[in-house]
Backbone atoms as SQL, in Angstrom:
CREATE TABLE atoms (id INTEGER PRIMARY KEY, chain TEXT, resi INTEGER, resn TEXT, atom TEXT, x REAL, y REAL, z REAL);
INSERT INTO atoms VALUES
  (1, 'A', 1, 'MET', 'N', 61.281, 133.719, -8.006),
  (2, 'A', 1, 'MET', 'CA', 61.866, 132.608, -7.086),
  (3, 'A', 1, 'MET', 'C', 63.206, 132.022, -7.796),
  (4, 'A', 2, 'LEU', 'N', 63.559, 132.366, -8.852),
  (5, 'A', 2, 'LEU', 'CA', 65.011, 132.220, -9.499),
  (6, 'A', 2, 'LEU', 'C', 65.845, 132.507, -8.954),
  (7, 'A', 3, 'GLU', 'N', 65.631, 133.957, -8.621),
  (8, 'A', 3, 'GLU', 'CA', 67.216, 134.825, -8.710),
  (9, 'A', 3, 'GLU', 'C', 67.128, 134.780, -6.973),
  (10, 'A', 4, 'ILE', 'N', 66.490, 134.444, -5.967),
  (11, 'A', 4, 'ILE', 'CA', 66.262, 134.015, -4.625),
  (12, 'A', 4, 'ILE', 'C', 67.168, 133.059, -4.136),
  (13, 'A', 5, 'PHE', 'N', 66.953, 131.737, -5.403),
  (14, 'A', 5, 'PHE', 'CA', 67.903, 130.453, -5.261),
  (15, 'A', 5, 'PHE', 'C', 69.527, 131.101, -5.580),
  (16, 'A', 6, 'LYS', 'N', 69.344, 132.322, -6.771),
  (17, 'A', 6, 'LYS', 'CA', 70.514, 132.430, -7.261),
  (18, 'A', 6, 'LYS', 'C', 71.626, 133.242, -6.073),
  (19, 'A', 7, 'ARG', 'N', 70.827, 134.176, -5.483),
  (20, 'A', 7, 'ARG', 'CA', 71.598, 135.239, -4.555),
  (21, 'A', 7, 'ARG', 'C', 71.772, 134.022, -3.258),
  (22, 'A', 8, 'LEU', 'N', 70.688, 132.815, -2.835),
  (23, 'A', 8, 'LEU', 'CA', 71.348, 132.439, -1.868),
  (24, 'A', 8, 'LEU', 'C', 72.528, 130.908, -2.227),
  (25, 'A', 9, 'TRP', 'N', 72.486, 130.672, -3.691),
  (26, 'A', 9, 'TRP', 'CA', 73.589, 130.030, -4.246),
  (27, 'A', 9, 'TRP', 'C', 74.747, 131.203, -3.956),
  (28, 'A', 10, 'ALA', 'N', 74.639, 132.084, -4.566),
  (29, 'A', 10, 'ALA', 'CA', 76.133, 132.895, -3.805),
  (30, 'A', 10, 'ALA', 'C', 76.716, 132.853, -2.796),
  (31, 'A', 11, 'GLN', 'N', 76.086, 133.065, -1.871),
  (32, 'A', 11, 'GLN', 'CA', 76.237, 133.354, -0.589),
  (33, 'A', 11, 'GLN', 'C', 77.023, 132.218, -0.103),
  (34, 'A', 12, 'TRP', 'N', 76.098, 130.980, -0.208),
  (35, 'A', 12, 'TRP', 'CA', 76.424, 129.555, 0.083),
  (36, 'A', 12, 'TRP', 'C', 77.830, 129.684, -0.419),
  (37, 'A', 13, 'ASN', 'N', 78.007, 129.711, -2.058),
  (38, 'A', 13, 'ASN', 'CA', 79.721, 129.611, -2.203),
  (39, 'A', 13, 'ASN', 'C', 80.127, 130.463, -1.684),
  (40, 'A', 14, 'ARG', 'N', 80.278, 131.917, -1.408),
  (41, 'A', 14, 'ARG', 'CA', 80.977, 132.610, -0.684),
  (42, 'A', 14, 'ARG', 'C', 81.518, 131.902, 0.502),
  (43, 'A', 15, 'ALA', 'N', 80.456, 131.539, 1.364),
  (44, 'A', 15, 'ALA', 'CA', 80.523, 130.918, 2.648),
  (45, 'A', 15, 'ALA', 'C', 81.902, 129.629, 2.857),
  (46, 'A', 16, 'VAL', 'N', 81.299, 128.320, 1.423),
  (47, 'A', 16, 'VAL', 'CA', 82.293, 127.824, 1.830),
  (48, 'A', 16, 'VAL', 'C', 83.405, 127.746, 1.382),
  (49, 'A', 17, 'ARG', 'N', 83.579, 128.810, 0.376),
  (50, 'A', 17, 'ARG', 'CA', 84.953, 129.052, -0.052),
  (51, 'A', 17, 'ARG', 'C', 85.964, 129.563, 1.690),
  (52, 'A', 18, 'ALA', 'N', 85.447, 130.353, 1.919),
  (53, 'A', 18, 'ALA', 'CA', 85.871, 131.413, 3.016),
  (54, 'A', 18, 'ALA', 'C', 86.504, 129.912, 4.277),
  (55, 'A', 19, 'ALA', 'N', 85.415, 128.635, 4.260),
  (56, 'A', 19, 'ALA', 'CA', 85.653, 127.810, 5.565),
  (57, 'A', 19, 'ALA', 'C', 86.823, 127.308, 4.572),
  (58, 'A', 20, 'ALA', 'N', 86.766, 126.854, 2.979),
  (59, 'A', 20, 'ALA', 'CA', 87.779, 125.995, 2.455),
  (60, 'A', 20, 'ALA', 'C', 88.833, 126.669, 2.695),
  (61, 'A', 21, 'ARG', 'N', 89.260, 128.068, 2.830),
  (62, 'A', 21, 'ARG', 'CA', 90.488, 128.930, 2.633),
  (63, 'A', 21, 'ARG', 'C', 90.939, 128.555, 4.088),
  (64, 'A', 22, 'ILE', 'N', 90.438, 128.707, 4.716),
  (65, 'A', 22, 'ILE', 'CA', 90.623, 128.205, 6.452),
  (66, 'A', 22, 'ILE', 'C', 91.153, 127.019, 6.597),
  (67, 'A', 23, 'GLN', 'N', 90.311, 126.184, 6.399),
  (68, 'A', 23, 'GLN', 'CA', 90.595, 124.911, 6.614),
  (69, 'A', 23, 'GLN', 'C', 91.656, 124.225, 6.106),
  (70, 'A', 24, 'SER', 'N', 92.191, 124.578, 4.655),
  (71, 'A', 24, 'SER', 'CA', 93.472, 124.301, 4.307),
  (72, 'A', 24, 'SER', 'C', 94.940, 124.879, 4.413),
  (73, 'A', 25, 'GLU', 'N', 94.578, 126.446, 5.241),
  (74, 'A', 25, 'GLU', 'CA', 95.765, 126.826, 5.486),
  (75, 'A', 25, 'GLU', 'C', 96.008, 126.365, 7.093),
  (76, 'A', 26, 'SER', 'N', 94.510, 126.347, 7.492),
  (77, 'A', 26, 'SER', 'CA', 95.204, 125.256, 8.990),
  (78, 'A', 26, 'SER', 'C', 96.090, 124.185, 9.096),
  (79, 'A', 27, 'ILE', 'N', 95.584, 123.273, 7.248),
  (80, 'A', 27, 'ILE', 'CA', 95.869, 122.207, 7.728),
  (81, 'A', 27, 'ILE', 'C', 97.478, 122.097, 7.484),
  (82, 'A', 28, 'MET', 'N', 97.857, 122.725, 6.597),
  (83, 'A', 28, 'MET', 'CA', 99.206, 123.354, 6.273),
  (84, 'A', 28, 'MET', 'C', 99.957, 124.046, 7.530),
  (85, 'A', 29, 'ALA', 'N', 99.554, 124.325, 7.873),
  (86, 'A', 29, 'ALA', 'CA', 99.895, 124.814, 9.177),
  (87, 'A', 29, 'ALA', 'C', 100.332, 123.911, 10.244),
  (88, 'A', 30, 'VAL', 'N', 99.829, 122.953, 10.843),
  (89, 'A', 30, 'VAL', 'CA', 99.768, 121.995, 11.575),
  (90, 'A', 30, 'VAL', 'C', 101.130, 121.352, 10.837),
  (91, 'A', 31, 'ALA', 'N', 101.236, 121.043, 9.259),
  (92, 'A', 31, 'ALA', 'CA', 101.955, 119.949, 8.256),
  (93, 'A', 31, 'ALA', 'C', 103.262, 121.112, 9.017),
  (94, 'A', 32, 'TYR', 'N', 103.656, 121.616, 8.684),
  (95, 'A', 32, 'TYR', 'CA', 104.673, 122.448, 8.239),
  (96, 'A', 32, 'TYR', 'C', 105.525, 122.544, 10.073),
  (97, 'A', 33, 'VAL', 'N', 104.683, 122.914, 11.271),
  (98, 'A', 33, 'VAL', 'CA', 104.542, 122.964, 12.647),
  (99, 'A', 33, 'VAL', 'C', 105.165, 121.467, 13.281),
  (100, 'A', 34, 'LEU', 'N', 104.420, 120.277, 12.906),
  (101, 'A', 34, 'LEU', 'CA', 104.581, 119.138, 12.912),
  (102, 'A', 34, 'LEU', 'C', 105.220, 118.324, 12.462),
  (103, 'A', 35, 'GLY', 'N', 105.660, 118.424, 11.150),
  (104, 'A', 35, 'GLY', 'CA', 106.532, 117.533, 9.986),
  (105, 'A', 35, 'GLY', 'C', 107.609, 118.379, 9.504),
  (106, 'A', 36, 'ILE', 'N', 107.554, 119.426, 8.780),
  (107, 'A', 36, 'ILE', 'CA', 108.755, 120.066, 8.037),
  (108, 'A', 36, 'ILE', 'C', 109.747, 120.738, 9.490),
  (109, 'A', 37, 'GLY', 'N', 108.872, 121.566, 10.029),
  (110, 'A', 37, 'GLY', 'CA', 109.688, 121.918, 11.336),
  (111, 'A', 37, 'GLY', 'C', 110.458, 121.756, 11.844),
  (112, 'A', 38, 'PRO', 'N', 110.140, 120.574, 12.374),
  (113, 'A', 38, 'PRO', 'CA', 111.538, 119.824, 13.120),
  (114, 'A', 38, 'PRO', 'C', 112.255, 119.182, 12.698),
  (115, 'A', 39, 'VAL', 'N', 111.951, 118.594, 10.935),
  (116, 'A', 39, 'VAL', 'CA', 113.018, 118.001, 10.231),
  (117, 'A', 39, 'VAL', 'C', 114.023, 119.286, 9.983),
  (118, 'A', 40, 'ALA', 'N', 113.648, 120.193, 9.689),
  (119, 'A', 40, 'ALA', 'CA', 114.565, 121.412, 9.314),
  (120, 'A', 40, 'ALA', 'C', 115.692, 121.897, 10.680),
  (121, 'A', 41, 'ILE', 'N', 114.808, 121.866, 11.499),
  (122, 'A', 41, 'ILE', 'CA', 115.227, 122.481, 12.720),
  (123, 'A', 41, 'ILE', 'C', 116.804, 121.286, 12.661),
  (124, 'A', 42, 'ALA', 'N', 116.478, 119.909, 12.943),
  (125, 'A', 42, 'ALA', 'CA', 117.130, 118.652, 13.769),
  (126, 'A', 42, 'ALA', 'C', 118.556, 118.751, 12.417),
  (127, 'A', 43, 'PHE', 'N', 118.143, 119.163, 10.826),
  (128, 'A', 43, 'PHE', 'CA', 118.809, 119.050, 10.129),
  (129, 'A', 43, 'PHE', 'C', 120.214, 120.005, 10.512),
  (130, 'A', 44, 'ARG', 'N', 119.426, 121.162, 10.340),
  (131, 'A', 44, 'ARG', 'CA', 120.771, 122.469, 10.810),
  (132, 'A', 44, 'ARG', 'C', 121.104, 121.981, 11.982),
  (133, 'A', 45, 'LEU', 'N', 120.907, 121.443, 13.313),
  (134, 'A', 45, 'LEU', 'CA', 121.238, 121.273, 13.996),
  (135, 'A', 45, 'LEU', 'C', 122.490, 120.551, 13.973),
  (136, 'A', 46, 'LEU', 'N', 122.408, 119.392, 13.319),
  (137, 'A', 46, 'LEU', 'CA', 123.048, 117.951, 12.773),
  (138, 'A', 46, 'LEU', 'C', 124.387, 118.632, 11.702),
  (139, 'A', 47, 'GLY', 'N', 123.738, 119.944, 11.231),
  (140, 'A', 47, 'GLY', 'CA', 124.691, 120.630, 10.173),
  (141, 'A', 47, 'GLY', 'C', 125.149, 119.253, 9.022),
  (142, 'A', 48, 'ARG', 'N', 123.224, 118.718, 8.641),
  (143, 'A', 48, 'ARG', 'CA', 123.290, 118.342, 7.535),
  (144, 'A', 48, 'ARG', 'C', 122.750, 118.990, 6.425),
  (145, 'A', 49, 'THR', 'N', 122.874, 118.347, 5.447),
  (146, 'A', 49, 'THR', 'CA', 122.423, 119.299, 3.888),
  (147, 'A', 49, 'THR', 'C', 121.481, 118.033, 3.173),
  (148, 'A', 50, 'LEU', 'N', 120.798, 117.902, 2.467),
  (149, 'A', 50, 'LEU', 'CA', 120.104, 116.960, 1.693),
  (150, 'A', 50, 'LEU', 'C', 120.463, 117.364, -0.053),
  (151, 'A', 51, 'LEU', 'N', 121.562, 118.737, 0.265),
  (152, 'A', 51, 'LEU', 'CA', 121.507, 118.930, -1.363),
  (153, 'A', 51, 'LEU', 'C', 123.419, 117.916, -1.535),
  (154, 'A', 52, 'ASP', 'N', 123.361, 117.637, -2.787),
  (155, 'A', 52, 'ASP', 'CA', 124.316, 117.278, -3.198),
  (156, 'A', 52, 'ASP', 'C', 125.670, 117.860, -3.695),
  (157, 'A', 53, 'ARG', 'N', 125.840, 118.374, -2.518),
  (158, 'A', 53, 'ARG', 'CA', 127.108, 119.755, -2.714),
  (159, 'A', 53, 'ARG', 'C', 128.370, 119.996, -2.083),
  (160, 'A', 54, 'GLY', 'N', 129.221, 119.942, -2.490),
  (161, 'A', 54, 'GLY', 'CA', 130.369, 119.845, -1.105),
  (162, 'A', 54, 'GLY', 'C', 131.201, 121.765, -1.740),
  (163, 'A', 55, 'PRO', 'N', 132.157, 121.449, -1.304),
  (164, 'A', 55, 'PRO', 'CA', 132.641, 122.930, -1.536),
  (165, 'A', 55, 'PRO', 'C', 133.029, 123.060, -3.037),
  (166, 'A', 56, 'ALA', 'N', 133.026, 124.619, -3.511),
  (167, 'A', 56, 'ALA', 'CA', 133.428, 124.227, -4.961),
  (168, 'A', 56, 'ALA', 'C', 134.636, 124.148, -5.415),
  (169, 'A', 57, 'PRO', 'N', 135.076, 123.961, -5.970),
  (170, 'A', 57, 'PRO', 'CA', 135.992, 124.135, -6.410),
  (171, 'A', 57, 'PRO', 'C', 137.074, 125.617, -6.893),
  (172, 'A', 58, 'VAL', 'N', 138.008, 125.498, -6.575),
  (173, 'A', 58, 'VAL', 'CA', 138.681, 126.668, -6.500),
  (174, 'A', 58, 'VAL', 'C', 138.824, 127.344, -8.255),
  (175, 'A', 59, 'GLY', 'N', 137.941, 128.683, -7.854),
  (176, 'A', 59, 'GLY', 'CA', 137.814, 129.182, -9.171),
  (177, 'A', 59, 'GLY', 'C', 136.715, 129.260, -9.800),
  (178, 'A', 60, 'ALA', 'N', 135.695, 128.185, -9.639),
  (179, 'A', 60, 'ALA', 'CA', 134.707, 127.783, -9.744),
  (180, 'A', 60, 'ALA', 'C', 133.508, 129.285, -9.992),
  (181, 'A', 61, 'THR', 'N', 132.661, 129.203, -10.959),
  (182, 'A', 61, 'THR', 'CA', 131.528, 129.977, -10.639),
  (183, 'A', 61, 'THR', 'C', 130.105, 129.480, -10.750),
  (184, 'A', 62, 'THR', 'N', 129.954, 128.119, -10.328),
  (185, 'A', 62, 'THR', 'CA', 129.032, 127.241, -10.439),
  (186, 'A', 62, 'THR', 'C', 128.819, 125.834, -9.865),
  (187, 'A', 63, 'PHE', 'N', 127.775, 125.545, -9.235),
  (188, 'A', 63, 'PHE', 'CA', 127.749, 124.207, -8.302),
  (189, 'A', 63, 'PHE', 'C', 127.509, 123.306, -9.730),
  (190, 'A', 64, 'TRP', 'N', 127.482, 123.342, -10.595),
  (191, 'A', 64, 'TRP', 'CA', 126.929, 122.004, -11.785),
  (192, 'A', 64, 'TRP', 'C', 128.197, 121.374, -11.949),
  (193, 'A', 65, 'LEU', 'N', 127.244, 120.270, -12.106),
  (194, 'A', 65, 'LEU', 'CA', 128.346, 119.189, -12.264),
  (195, 'A', 65, 'LEU', 'C', 128.331, 118.730, -13.514),
  (196, 'A', 66, 'ALA', 'N', 129.803, 118.430, -13.942),
  (197, 'A', 66, 'ALA', 'CA', 129.906, 118.547, -15.800),
  (198, 'A', 66, 'ALA', 'C', 129.380, 116.528, -15.717),
  (199, 'A', 67, 'ARG', 'N', 128.650, 116.728, -16.704),
  (200, 'A', 67, 'ARG', 'CA', 128.429, 114.816, -17.056),
  (201, 'A', 67, 'ARG', 'C', 130.065, 114.357, -18.096),
  (202, 'A', 68, 'PRO', 'N', 130.026, 113.037, -17.666),
  (203, 'A', 68, 'PRO', 'CA', 131.308, 112.851, -18.459),
  (204, 'A', 68, 'PRO', 'C', 131.508, 112.302, -19.902),
  (205, 'A', 69, 'GLU', 'N', 131.956, 112.877, -20.505),
  (206, 'A', 69, 'GLU', 'CA', 132.521, 112.976, -22.076),
  (207, 'A', 69, 'GLU', 'C', 132.366, 111.438, -22.770),
  (208, 'A', 70, 'GLY', 'N', 131.576, 111.103, -23.690),
  (209, 'A', 70, 'GLY', 'CA', 131.252, 109.693, -24.192),
  (210, 'A', 70, 'GLY', 'C', 130.458, 109.595, -25.263),
  (211, 'A', 71, 'GLU', 'N', 130.655, 108.812, -25.819),
  (212, 'A', 71, 'GLU', 'CA', 129.091, 108.466, -27.317),
  (213, 'A', 71, 'GLU', 'C', 127.737, 108.676, -26.473),
  (214, 'A', 72, 'ALA', 'N', 127.046, 109.405, -27.031),
  (215, 'A', 72, 'ALA', 'CA', 126.023, 109.750, -26.819),
  (216, 'A', 72, 'ALA', 'C', 125.016, 108.637, -27.450),
  (217, 'A', 73, 'THR', 'N', 124.092, 108.147, -26.335),
  (218, 'A', 73, 'THR', 'CA', 123.219, 106.633, -26.890),
  (219, 'A', 73, 'THR', 'C', 121.815, 107.406, -27.455),
  (220, 'A', 74, 'MET', 'N', 120.962, 106.271, -27.200),
  (221, 'A', 74, 'MET', 'CA', 119.445, 106.819, -27.479),
  (222, 'A', 74, 'MET', 'C', 119.121, 106.810, -25.813),
  (223, 'A', 75, 'LYS', 'N', 119.474, 105.898, -25.084),
  (224, 'A', 75, 'LYS', 'CA', 119.064, 106.255, -23.336),
  (225, 'A', 75, 'LYS', 'C', 120.068, 107.212, -22.766),
  (226, 'A', 76, 'ASP', 'N', 120.878, 107.677, -23.490),
  (227, 'A', 76, 'ASP', 'CA', 121.254, 108.806, -23.115),
  (228, 'A', 76, 'ASP', 'C', 120.438, 110.030, -22.945),
  (229, 'A', 77, 'ALA', 'N', 119.845, 110.128, -24.346),
  (230, 'A', 77, 'ALA', 'CA', 119.130, 111.050, -24.726),
  (231, 'A', 77, 'ALA', 'C', 117.796, 111.082, -23.732),
  (232, 'A', 78, 'SER', 'N', 117.797, 110.219, -23.098),
  (233, 'A', 78, 'SER', 'CA', 116.459, 109.963, -22.693),
  (234, 'A', 78, 'SER', 'C', 116.170, 110.175, -21.238),
  (235, 'A', 79, 'ARG', 'N', 117.553, 110.451, -21.059),
  (236, 'A', 79, 'ARG', 'CA', 117.898, 111.238, -19.724),
  (237, 'A', 79, 'ARG', 'C', 118.364, 112.251, -19.428),
  (238, 'A', 80, 'PRO', 'N', 117.894, 113.112, -19.194),
  (239, 'A', 80, 'PRO', 'CA', 118.542, 114.705, -19.383),
  (240, 'A', 80, 'PRO', 'C', 119.196, 114.967, -18.426),
  (241, 'A', 81, 'PHE', 'N', 119.176, 114.528, -17.369),
  (242, 'A', 81, 'PHE', 'CA', 120.107, 114.916, -16.066),
  (243, 'A', 81, 'PHE', 'C', 121.276, 113.705, -15.762);
């Protein structure tokens, strides 16, 4: 009798996992199509960007911003960026 319940539990587990995967992929697809997609298209059409970077200085090899030089304090040390 115990073996029957084990097999039933395994089959139930497989079915529920498959249903959960389909459900989560569907929800994420709807969220992308209705939320992220239109916002991305609008920003692309308006030529806007959310990244804080402008044209790179002449001869620069990176977009990293240099931190201002100064005396390091404990407050500065707790703020890595």
